[in-house]
C-alpha positions as CSV (number, residue, x, y, z in Angstrom):
1,M,0.1,0.2,0.1
2,R,2.9,2.5,0.8
3,R,4.5,2.2,-2.5
4,S,1.2,2.6,-4.1
5,L,0.2,5.6,-2.5
6,G,4.0,6.6,-3.2
7,V,3.8,6.8,-6.7
8,L,0.0,8.0,-6.8
9,L,0.9,11.3,-4.3
10,R,4.5,11.3,-6.0
11,T,3.8,15.0,-7.5
12,K,1.8,16.3,-4.5
13,L,4.5,15.3,-2.4
14,K,7.5,16.0,-4.2
15,L,8.7,12.3,-3.9
16,Q,11.5,10.9,-6.3
17,A,12.6,7.3,-6.8
18,D,16.2,6.2,-5.5
19,L,17.1,4.5,-8.9
20,T,20.9,4.5,-8.1
21,R,20.0,2.0,-4.8
22,K,17.3,-0.2,-6.4
23,S,15.4,0.2,-3.4
24,K,11.4,0.9,-3.0
25,S,12.4,4.1,-0.8
26,F,11.5,7.4,-2.0
27,G,14.7,8.5,-0.3
28,E,14.6,11.6,1.5
29,G,10.7,11.6,0.7
30,E,9.9,9.0,3.6
31,A,9.0,11.1,5.5
32,R,6.7,13.2,3.7
33,L,4.6,10.0,2.8
34,S,5.1,9.2,6.4
35,D,3.3,11.9,7.2
36,W,0.4,12.0,4.4
37,M,0.0,8.3,5.6
38,E,-0.5,9.6,9.3
39,R,-3.1,12.5,8.3
40,N,-5.1,10.3,5.6
41,A,-5.1,6.5,5.7
42,Y,-6.8,4.5,7.6
43,V,-6.3,0.8,8.1
44,A,-7.6,-2.0,9.7
45,W,-7.9,-5.5,10.1
46,I,-9.0,-8.7,11.7
47,E,-7.0,-11.9,13.0
48,Y,-7.2,-15.0,10.8
49,P,-5.1,-18.4,11.6
50,E,-4.9,-18.7,7.8
51,P,-5.1,-15.0,6.2
52,W,-3.9,-17.0,2.8
53,A,-6.9,-19.2,2.7
54,V,-9.4,-16.4,2.4
55,E,-7.0,-13.1,1.0
56,K,-8.3,-13.9,-3.0
57,R,-12.1,-13.8,-1.7
58,V,-11.6,-10.5,0.7
59,I,-10.4,-8.9,-2.2
60,E,-12.6,-9.8,-4.7
61,S,-15.4,-9.3,-2.8
62,L,-14.1,-5.6,-1.4
63,D,-13.1,-2.1,-3.5
64,L,-9.2,-1.9,-2.9
65,P,-8.0,-0.1,-5.6
66,L,-4.7,0.1,-3.9
67,N,-4.4,-3.8,-4.4
68,L,-2.8,-5.2,-7.2
69,A,-2.9,-9.4,-5.8
70,H,-6.0,-10.7,-6.5
71,N,-7.5,-7.6,-8.2
72,R,-7.1,-7.9,-11.9
73,A,-11.0,-7.1,-12.3
74,H,-11.0,-3.8,-10.6
75,P,-11.0,-0.8,-12.9
76,F,-8.2,1.1,-11.3
77,W,-5.9,-2.0,-11.5
78,M,-4.0,-1.2,-15.1
79,N,-3.2,2.1,-13.9
80,L,-1.6,1.4,-10.5
81,T,0.2,-1.4,-12.6
82,E,1.4,1.2,-14.9
83,A,2.1,4.1,-12.6
84,R,4.4,1.5,-10.2
85,S,6.1,0.1,-13.0
86,R,7.3,3.8,-14.3
87,R,8.1,4.2,-10.7
88,R,11.0,2.0,-11.4
89,T,12.5,3.7,-14.1
90,V,11.9,7.6,-13.9
91,P,13.2,9.5,-10.6
């Protein structure tokens, strides 16, 4: 979720990929992303003994645009996939 938010908020938060380290980090912009997430991202979860057994059904039954796994049918899937792919090649 963090990487997806980072690529989507890249311009607004002035984030740049650190291509020299081939990391998933946004370098010095990580603090800005963390601040944005603290103010805007709300996450909930439940404990389940075998989450992998229900993950696909849960994702398919909810509207979760930031999930790529098991979510190809979501209208935003291709946009997010392309944005994340560009992040690997553009600082």
